VOMI-396431 format. One record per residue (C-alpha): x, y, z. Coordinates in nm, 2 decimals. Example, Ala and Ser with C-alpha at 12.3 -4.5 7.8 and 13.67 -1.06 7.14 Angstrom:
<rs>
[[1.23, -0.45, 0.78]]
[[1.37, -0.11, 0.71]]
</rs>
This chain:
<rs>
[[3.56, 17.18, 5.00]]
[[3.78, 16.99, 4.76]]
[[4.02, 17.27, 4.79]]
[[4.03, 17.28, 5.16]]
[[4.04, 16.91, 5.19]]
[[4.36, 16.89, 4.98]]
[[4.53, 17.16, 5.15]]
[[4.46, 16.93, 5.47]]
[[4.63, 16.63, 5.32]]
[[4.93, 16.84, 5.21]]
[[4.96, 16.99, 5.57]]
[[4.93, 16.65, 5.70]]
[[5.19, 16.51, 5.46]]
[[5.40, 16.81, 5.57]]
[[5.36, 16.72, 5.95]]
[[5.45, 16.35, 5.90]]
[[5.74, 16.42, 5.69]]
[[5.88, 16.68, 5.93]]
[[5.84, 16.48, 6.24]]
[[5.99, 16.17, 6.05]]
[[6.27, 16.37, 5.92]]
[[6.35, 16.46, 6.27]]
[[6.35, 16.11, 6.40]]
[[6.59, 16.01, 6.14]]
[[6.79, 16.29, 6.16]]
[[6.86, 16.22, 6.50]]
[[7.03, 15.87, 6.42]]
[[7.31, 16.06, 6.25]]
[[7.32, 16.43, 6.35]]
[[7.49, 16.34, 6.67]]
[[7.76, 16.16, 6.49]]
[[7.97, 16.47, 6.41]]
[[7.91, 16.62, 6.80]]
[[8.08, 16.25, 6.91]]
[[8.46, 16.37, 6.96]]
[[8.35, 16.70, 7.09]]
[[8.08, 16.49, 7.34]]
[[8.39, 16.28, 7.41]]
[[8.64, 16.56, 7.49]]
[[8.38, 16.75, 7.71]]
[[8.21, 16.46, 7.94]]
[[8.55, 16.25, 7.91]]
[[8.42, 15.99, 7.74]]
[[8.57, 15.67, 7.54]]
[[8.48, 15.48, 7.23]]
[[8.27, 15.26, 7.42]]
[[8.09, 15.53, 7.58]]
[[8.04, 15.73, 7.26]]
[[7.89, 15.40, 7.11]]
[[7.64, 15.42, 7.39]]
[[7.53, 15.77, 7.29]]
[[7.46, 15.65, 6.94]]
[[7.33, 15.30, 7.03]]
[[7.12, 15.43, 7.32]]
[[6.88, 15.60, 7.08]]
[[6.87, 15.32, 6.83]]
[[6.86, 15.03, 7.05]]
[[6.54, 15.16, 7.25]]
[[6.37, 15.27, 6.92]]
[[6.45, 14.91, 6.78]]
[[6.33, 14.73, 7.07]]
[[5.99, 14.94, 7.11]]
[[5.85, 15.05, 6.78]]
[[5.70, 14.71, 6.70]]
[[5.49, 14.79, 7.04]]
[[5.44, 15.14, 6.96]]
[[5.25, 14.99, 6.64]]
[[5.05, 14.78, 6.82]]
[[4.96, 15.05, 7.09]]
[[4.86, 15.29, 6.80]]
[[4.60, 15.02, 6.72]]
[[4.48, 14.94, 7.04]]
[[4.46, 15.32, 7.17]]
[[4.47, 15.55, 6.83]]
[[4.74, 15.60, 6.63]]
[[4.70, 15.97, 6.59]]
[[4.71, 15.98, 7.01]]
[[5.00, 15.76, 7.03]]
[[5.19, 15.96, 6.75]]
[[5.14, 16.29, 6.94]]
[[5.21, 16.10, 7.28]]
[[5.57, 16.00, 7.11]]
[[5.65, 16.32, 6.95]]
[[5.60, 16.48, 7.30]]
[[5.84, 16.24, 7.46]]
[[6.09, 16.28, 7.18]]
[[6.08, 16.67, 7.24]]
[[6.12, 16.65, 7.60]]
[[6.40, 16.40, 7.54]]
[[6.60, 16.61, 7.33]]
[[6.56, 16.91, 7.57]]
[[6.73, 16.68, 7.84]]
[[6.98, 16.58, 7.60]]
[[7.11, 16.91, 7.53]]
[[7.11, 16.96, 7.93]]
[[7.31, 16.67, 7.99]]
[[7.64, 16.71, 8.20]]
[[7.75, 16.35, 8.23]]
[[7.77, 16.07, 7.94]]
[[7.52, 15.87, 8.15]]
[[7.25, 16.14, 8.16]]
[[7.32, 16.19, 7.80]]
[[7.26, 15.83, 7.76]]
[[6.93, 15.84, 7.93]]
[[6.78, 16.12, 7.75]]
[[6.90, 15.96, 7.42]]
[[6.67, 15.66, 7.54]]
[[6.40, 15.85, 7.60]]
[[6.41, 16.01, 7.27]]
[[6.40, 15.64, 7.15]]
[[6.08, 15.57, 7.32]]
[[5.93, 15.89, 7.16]]
[[6.08, 15.78, 6.82]]
[[5.92, 15.45, 6.84]]
[[5.58, 15.56, 6.95]]
[[5.55, 15.81, 6.65]]
[[5.70, 15.65, 6.34]]
[[5.47, 15.33, 6.32]]
[[5.20, 15.55, 6.30]]
[[5.34, 15.78, 6.06]]
[[5.32, 15.58, 5.78]]
[[4.96, 15.42, 5.88]]
[[4.83, 15.77, 5.92]]
[[4.97, 15.85, 5.57]]
[[4.76, 15.56, 5.40]]
[[4.47, 15.68, 5.59]]
[[4.49, 16.04, 5.45]]
[[4.55, 15.95, 5.09]]
[[4.29, 15.71, 4.99]]
[[4.36, 15.74, 4.62]]
[[4.60, 15.49, 4.49]]
[[4.82, 15.73, 4.31]]
[[4.81, 16.03, 4.53]]
[[4.91, 15.77, 4.79]]
[[5.21, 15.62, 4.60]]
[[5.35, 15.99, 4.56]]
[[5.29, 16.06, 4.92]]
[[5.46, 15.77, 5.03]]
[[5.74, 15.82, 4.80]]
[[5.77, 16.19, 4.93]]
[[5.77, 16.06, 5.30]]
[[6.04, 15.81, 5.23]]
[[6.24, 16.05, 5.03]]
[[6.22, 16.29, 5.35]]
[[6.33, 16.01, 5.58]]
[[6.64, 15.92, 5.38]]
[[6.72, 16.31, 5.37]]
[[6.73, 16.33, 5.76]]
[[6.99, 16.05, 5.75]]
[[7.20, 16.22, 5.49]]
[[7.14, 16.57, 5.60]]
[[7.23, 16.53, 5.97]]
[[7.61, 16.51, 5.92]]
[[7.60, 16.80, 5.71]]
[[7.43, 17.04, 5.95]]
[[7.55, 16.89, 6.26]]
[[7.92, 16.97, 6.20]]
[[7.88, 17.33, 6.17]]
[[7.62, 17.34, 6.44]]
[[7.88, 17.16, 6.69]]
[[8.16, 17.40, 6.59]]
[[7.98, 17.75, 6.65]]
[[7.68, 17.66, 6.88]]
[[7.84, 17.35, 7.08]]
[[7.74, 16.97, 7.09]]
[[7.41, 17.06, 7.28]]
[[7.28, 17.25, 6.97]]
[[7.23, 16.91, 6.81]]
[[6.98, 16.83, 7.05]]
[[6.82, 17.18, 7.09]]
[[6.69, 17.18, 6.71]]
[[6.45, 16.95, 6.79]]
[[6.27, 17.13, 7.04]]
[[6.11, 17.38, 6.83]]
[[6.04, 17.14, 6.57]]
[[5.88, 16.90, 6.79]]
[[5.67, 17.16, 6.94]]
[[5.56, 17.30, 6.57]]
[[5.51, 16.93, 6.50]]
[[5.26, 16.89, 6.80]]
[[5.07, 17.19, 6.71]]
[[5.02, 17.12, 6.35]]
[[4.93, 16.71, 6.45]]
[[4.64, 16.86, 6.69]]
[[4.49, 17.05, 6.38]]
[[4.56, 16.83, 6.06]]
[[4.58, 16.48, 6.15]]
[[4.24, 16.28, 6.15]]
[[4.17, 16.06, 6.47]]
[[4.15, 15.70, 6.33]]
[[3.94, 15.50, 6.59]]
[[4.14, 15.24, 6.79]]
[[4.08, 14.87, 6.74]]
[[4.09, 14.59, 7.01]]
[[4.46, 14.44, 6.98]]
[[4.63, 14.24, 7.22]]
[[4.98, 14.39, 7.35]]
[[5.23, 14.15, 7.30]]
[[5.43, 14.22, 7.66]]
[[5.62, 13.88, 7.64]]
[[5.77, 13.95, 7.30]]
[[5.86, 14.33, 7.42]]
[[6.03, 14.18, 7.73]]
[[6.22, 13.92, 7.55]]
[[6.32, 14.13, 7.23]]
[[6.41, 14.43, 7.45]]
[[6.63, 14.27, 7.70]]
[[6.79, 14.04, 7.42]]
[[6.88, 14.32, 7.20]]
[[7.01, 14.51, 7.50]]
[[7.21, 14.22, 7.63]]
[[7.36, 14.15, 7.27]]
[[7.44, 14.52, 7.24]]
[[7.61, 14.56, 7.55]]
[[7.84, 14.23, 7.47]]
[[7.93, 14.36, 7.12]]
[[8.01, 14.67, 7.30]]
[[8.22, 14.57, 7.58]]
[[8.37, 14.28, 7.39]]
[[8.67, 14.44, 7.26]]
[[8.78, 14.63, 7.57]]
[[8.70, 14.37, 7.82]]
[[8.81, 14.05, 7.61]]
[[8.58, 13.82, 7.46]]
[[8.64, 13.56, 7.69]]
[[8.54, 13.78, 7.97]]
[[8.26, 13.62, 8.20]]
[[8.05, 13.91, 8.17]]
[[8.07, 13.93, 7.79]]
[[8.02, 13.57, 7.73]]
[[7.72, 13.55, 7.98]]
[[7.56, 13.86, 7.81]]
[[7.61, 13.69, 7.47]]
[[7.47, 13.35, 7.57]]
[[7.17, 13.52, 7.76]]
[[7.11, 13.75, 7.43]]
[[7.10, 13.44, 7.23]]
[[6.88, 13.24, 7.43]]
[[6.62, 13.53, 7.49]]
[[6.62, 13.61, 7.12]]
[[6.55, 13.28, 7.02]]
[[6.27, 13.26, 7.27]]
[[6.13, 13.59, 7.13]]
[[6.11, 13.42, 6.76]]
[[5.95, 13.12, 6.90]]
[[5.68, 13.32, 7.06]]
[[5.62, 13.54, 6.79]]
[[5.55, 13.22, 6.55]]
[[5.27, 13.09, 6.83]]
[[5.08, 13.43, 6.87]]
[[4.75, 13.51, 6.68]]
[[4.85, 13.89, 6.69]]
[[5.25, 13.91, 6.73]]
[[5.47, 14.19, 6.78]]
[[5.67, 14.10, 6.47]]
[[5.48, 13.92, 6.19]]
[[5.75, 13.63, 6.09]]
[[5.53, 13.51, 5.81]]
[[5.61, 13.82, 5.63]]
[[5.94, 13.69, 5.53]]
[[5.78, 13.39, 5.36]]
[[5.70, 13.61, 5.05]]
[[5.99, 13.69, 4.85]]
[[5.90, 14.05, 4.78]]
[[5.85, 14.14, 5.15]]
[[6.15, 13.94, 5.27]]
[[6.36, 14.10, 5.03]]
[[6.26, 14.47, 5.09]]
[[6.31, 14.41, 5.46]]
[[6.62, 14.26, 5.44]]
[[6.73, 14.54, 5.22]]
[[6.63, 14.80, 5.46]]
[[6.81, 14.63, 5.75]]
[[7.14, 14.58, 5.55]]
[[7.16, 14.93, 5.42]]
[[7.15, 15.07, 5.76]]
[[7.37, 14.81, 5.88]]
[[7.67, 14.93, 5.68]]
[[7.57, 15.31, 5.63]]
[[7.50, 15.36, 6.00]]
[[7.85, 15.19, 6.09]]
[[8.03, 15.42, 5.82]]
[[7.83, 15.73, 5.96]]
[[7.93, 15.66, 6.31]]
[[8.30, 15.61, 6.25]]
[[8.39, 15.85, 5.95]]
[[8.32, 16.16, 6.18]]
[[8.58, 16.03, 6.45]]
[[8.86, 15.96, 6.18]]
[[8.82, 16.30, 5.99]]
[[8.81, 16.49, 6.36]]
[[9.02, 16.25, 6.57]]
[[9.29, 16.12, 6.31]]
[[9.28, 16.35, 6.00]]
[[9.24, 16.69, 6.25]]
[[8.95, 16.84, 6.05]]
[[8.71, 17.09, 6.22]]
[[8.33, 16.94, 6.29]]
[[8.23, 17.19, 6.04]]
[[8.47, 17.07, 5.77]]
[[8.39, 16.72, 5.86]]
[[8.00, 16.80, 5.82]]
[[8.05, 16.99, 5.46]]
[[8.23, 16.68, 5.33]]
[[7.91, 16.51, 5.34]]
[[7.75, 16.72, 5.11]]
[[7.80, 16.49, 4.78]]
[[7.64, 16.21, 4.95]]
[[7.34, 16.43, 5.04]]
[[7.31, 16.57, 4.68]]
[[7.32, 16.23, 4.55]]
[[7.05, 16.10, 4.79]]
[[6.81, 16.41, 4.70]]
[[6.84, 16.30, 4.33]]
[[6.83, 15.95, 4.39]]
[[6.50, 15.94, 4.58]]
[[6.26, 16.08, 4.33]]
[[6.43, 15.85, 4.07]]
[[6.39, 15.53, 4.26]]
[[6.02, 15.62, 4.27]]
[[5.97, 15.62, 3.93]]
[[6.20, 15.31, 3.86]]
[[6.00, 15.14, 4.12]]
[[5.69, 15.26, 3.95]]
[[5.80, 15.15, 3.59]]
[[6.00, 14.82, 3.66]]
[[5.91, 14.74, 4.02]]
[[6.14, 14.75, 4.33]]
[[6.41, 14.49, 4.25]]
[[6.61, 14.71, 4.02]]
[[6.65, 15.01, 4.22]]
[[6.71, 14.79, 4.54]]
[[6.99, 14.56, 4.42]]
[[7.15, 14.86, 4.25]]
[[7.13, 15.06, 4.56]]
[[7.31, 14.79, 4.73]]
[[7.57, 14.74, 4.50]]
[[7.65, 15.10, 4.53]]
[[7.64, 15.10, 4.90]]
[[7.87, 14.78, 4.88]]
[[8.12, 14.96, 4.64]]
[[8.13, 15.33, 4.81]]
[[8.18, 15.14, 5.14]]
[[8.47, 14.92, 5.02]]
[[8.63, 15.21, 4.82]]
[[8.71, 15.38, 5.16]]
[[8.93, 15.11, 5.25]]
[[9.16, 15.22, 4.96]]
[[9.24, 15.52, 5.11]]
[[9.44, 15.62, 5.45]]
[[9.51, 15.91, 5.67]]
[[9.73, 16.10, 5.36]]
[[9.47, 16.07, 5.12]]
[[9.31, 16.37, 4.97]]
[[8.96, 16.44, 5.00]]
[[8.88, 16.44, 4.60]]
[[9.06, 16.11, 4.61]]
[[8.76, 15.95, 4.78]]
[[8.49, 16.17, 4.69]]
[[8.36, 15.89, 4.45]]
[[8.29, 15.67, 4.77]]
[[8.04, 15.92, 4.89]]
[[7.87, 15.99, 4.59]]
[[7.82, 15.61, 4.54]]
[[7.72, 15.56, 4.90]]
[[7.48, 15.85, 4.89]]
[[7.30, 15.71, 4.55]]
[[7.27, 15.38, 4.68]]
[[7.09, 15.50, 4.98]]
[[6.85, 15.71, 4.81]]
[[6.77, 15.43, 4.56]]
[[6.67, 15.18, 4.85]]
[[6.45, 15.40, 5.07]]
[[6.16, 15.44, 4.85]]
[[6.14, 15.09, 4.71]]
[[6.16, 14.93, 5.07]]
[[5.84, 15.11, 5.19]]
[[5.64, 15.09, 4.87]]
[[5.72, 14.73, 4.82]]
[[5.61, 14.64, 5.16]]
[[5.32, 14.85, 5.19]]
[[5.16, 14.69, 4.86]]
[[5.18, 14.35, 4.97]]
[[5.02, 14.35, 5.31]]
[[4.66, 14.38, 5.38]]
[[4.53, 14.73, 5.51]]
[[4.46, 14.58, 5.85]]
[[4.86, 14.52, 5.86]]
[[4.97, 14.88, 5.76]]
[[5.09, 14.97, 6.11]]
[[5.24, 14.65, 6.19]]
[[5.42, 14.65, 5.86]]
[[5.54, 15.00, 5.90]]
[[5.67, 14.90, 6.23]]
[[5.85, 14.61, 6.08]]
[[6.02, 14.86, 5.83]]
[[6.16, 15.09, 6.10]]
[[6.24, 14.82, 6.35]]
[[6.48, 14.65, 6.10]]
[[6.62, 14.99, 6.00]]
[[6.72, 15.09, 6.34]]
[[6.80, 14.71, 6.43]]
[[7.02, 14.71, 6.13]]
[[7.17, 15.07, 6.25]]
[[7.22, 14.93, 6.62]]
[[7.40, 14.59, 6.50]]
[[7.60, 14.81, 6.23]]
[[7.77, 15.01, 6.47]]
[[7.81, 14.72, 6.74]]
[[7.94, 14.49, 6.48]]
[[8.17, 14.71, 6.29]]
[[8.22, 14.88, 6.60]]
[[8.36, 14.56, 6.77]]
[[8.59, 14.50, 6.44]]
[[8.74, 14.82, 6.43]]
[[8.81, 14.82, 6.81]]
[[8.94, 14.48, 6.80]]
[[9.18, 14.57, 6.51]]
[[9.29, 14.90, 6.66]]
[[9.37, 14.76, 7.01]]
[[9.58, 14.47, 6.81]]
[[9.73, 14.72, 6.59]]
[[9.79, 14.95, 6.86]]
[[9.96, 14.68, 7.14]]
[[10.19, 14.58, 6.87]]
[[10.30, 14.96, 6.77]]
[[10.33, 15.06, 7.14]]
[[10.52, 14.77, 7.24]]
[[10.79, 14.84, 6.98]]
[[10.77, 15.20, 7.13]]
[[10.85, 15.06, 7.50]]
[[10.52, 15.19, 7.60]]
[[10.34, 14.93, 7.87]]
[[10.05, 14.74, 7.82]]
[[9.80, 14.89, 8.04]]
[[9.84, 15.23, 7.88]]
[[9.70, 15.09, 7.56]]
[[9.34, 15.14, 7.66]]
[[9.37, 15.54, 7.75]]
[[9.57, 15.58, 7.44]]
[[9.33, 15.40, 7.22]]
[[9.05, 15.65, 7.33]]
[[9.25, 15.93, 7.15]]
[[9.07, 15.93, 6.81]]
[[8.72, 16.01, 7.00]]
[[8.90, 16.35, 7.17]]
[[8.90, 16.23, 7.50]]
[[9.26, 16.18, 7.52]]
[[9.33, 16.50, 7.32]]
[[9.18, 16.81, 7.21]]
[[9.16, 17.05, 7.51]]
[[9.29, 17.11, 7.87]]
[[9.59, 16.96, 8.05]]
[[9.42, 16.61, 8.08]]
[[9.37, 16.60, 7.73]]
[[9.68, 16.73, 7.58]]
[[9.83, 16.60, 7.24]]
[[10.01, 16.27, 7.23]]
[[10.40, 16.30, 7.16]]
[[10.44, 16.24, 6.76]]
[[10.51, 15.88, 6.76]]
[[10.24, 15.79, 6.98]]
[[10.00, 16.00, 6.81]]
[[10.13, 15.84, 6.46]]
[[10.07, 15.51, 6.60]]
[[9.68, 15.57, 6.74]]
[[9.61, 15.72, 6.36]]
[[9.78, 15.44, 6.20]]
[[9.58, 15.17, 6.41]]
[[9.26, 15.35, 6.40]]
[[9.29, 15.38, 6.00]]
[[9.36, 14.99, 6.01]]
[[9.08, 14.93, 6.21]]
[[8.84, 15.15, 5.99]]
[[8.95, 14.98, 5.67]]
[[8.87, 14.64, 5.82]]
[[8.55, 14.74, 5.96]]
[[8.41, 14.91, 5.63]]
[[8.57, 14.58, 5.41]]
[[8.33, 14.37, 5.60]]
[[8.02, 14.59, 5.57]]
[[8.11, 14.63, 5.19]]
[[8.12, 14.22, 5.18]]
[[7.80, 14.19, 5.37]]
[[7.62, 14.45, 5.16]]
[[7.73, 14.27, 4.82]]
[[7.62, 13.95, 4.93]]
[[7.27, 14.09, 5.03]]
[[7.26, 14.24, 4.67]]
[[7.27, 13.90, 4.54]]
[[7.01, 13.75, 4.79]]
[[6.78, 14.04, 4.74]]
[[6.82, 13.99, 4.35]]
[[6.72, 13.64, 4.40]]
[[6.43, 13.68, 4.66]]
[[6.28, 13.96, 4.44]]
[[6.32, 13.74, 4.11]]
[[6.12, 13.47, 4.28]]
[[5.85, 13.70, 4.43]]
[[5.49, 13.65, 4.28]]
[[5.34, 13.94, 4.14]]
[[5.03, 13.96, 4.34]]
[[4.94, 14.17, 4.64]]
[[4.89, 14.10, 4.93]]
[[5.01, 13.73, 4.92]]
[[4.81, 13.47, 5.12]]
[[5.07, 13.40, 5.35]]
[[5.07, 13.76, 5.49]]
[[4.72, 13.84, 5.50]]
[[4.56, 13.88, 5.86]]
[[4.49, 13.51, 6.01]]
[[4.19, 13.45, 6.21]]
[[4.22, 13.49, 6.56]]
[[4.27, 13.18, 6.76]]
[[4.01, 13.04, 7.00]]
[[4.01, 13.16, 7.35]]
[[4.10, 12.83, 7.47]]
[[4.38, 12.82, 7.26]]
[[4.52, 13.16, 7.36]]
[[4.49, 13.08, 7.73]]
[[4.68, 12.77, 7.66]]
</rs>
């Protein structure tokens, strides 16, 4: 009987790890396909940003609601629904023939991922009741999640080159179907509990985030003083502030902001957010640089990420042992420092640099990412009460996804702004009219060159100007990301150094429900 129970736990862990791997993989596997998508679907940099952001934005906006729905209707049931939606969205993305359809399918994938990921960690805690087994299971789950982020570019490149860009979405379909079959057999049915769904918080956060990302993506092309960009930015600020104020008043909020009162929780959540901010931005733009500026094939650009993947695989179990022995502070701070060093190091190399010259930056970023994933999950889950595991899991994933969304949007705005400024000056010196800057600036995505008469290669001087401006933009973007990560390392060291060694702290224990009169007021 015990052997059968252990086998069932292993299968449950396998199911949760595989589905989490798939949802994390989809954050980045599409990146190496972006130049080919830009070429075949005639999309510029802003269109490709929406292909990446459509998934992450919806994921970040709905994952907290996914945790609440899991509590109310049953975590296993909502997990299976999310996996089904993710699988359907993947198939629709693979069949998309316009950039609009592709973005819509990516958003459906995001809804599915938002429903399945909060329940994943909560189910893990329910399946593994022994503390030692649970810690190992969480470390495995976290390592697999991080592996999905690092493996994506490696497997995505060869798939795009040999099977076409749609293959990065088709790969999810058999995995999703297998996951659904396994989930029906091995995952336990956790009874639902009465919980209020924070529809107001969902509406405010989703709309506010959407408007913010729109303003950041469209700002460089439309101009930061454009009425639509300014209006969206101002509306986003108002809506997000209203969301925070609402969450502070509710008895069962979508996001428990009181988590951040505890130094351990605040530092861990901030680490997850900022690692995604820096790394997602880098992983989005590096394939564009390698394929659009350096002229690498999709497969070569994918294989270039192998050192990062190897270091992440080695670092994930190491971080688990470091966390168990010394707590989450050392691996988190060291991981952030390494990510900052690797990201900043990329700005030292131009379009004539050899791969071996900047190889060390990939090692540093892979090791840094691997060191941060496990201590974030363990640090948070050890500090919250059992009733809050679903919400805490959703908070981890929300902030990671939100970090990725803002990383691509903010660093993308920095890159696009610098690229446009540099290219405008260079083209002016070549006698090119200003109204030609926009189309020429999309050259690194493959929308201008890479195939067909409309996509013919640019003349030599123009191509050199585009490549130089794009590298200039990349350098400024990665420097900004590196500075942000370095500052975060200092803040996390301070926050975790002041954290009280108790779990869970009083500040994050469930508060008693408010009287009905107070809620109605």
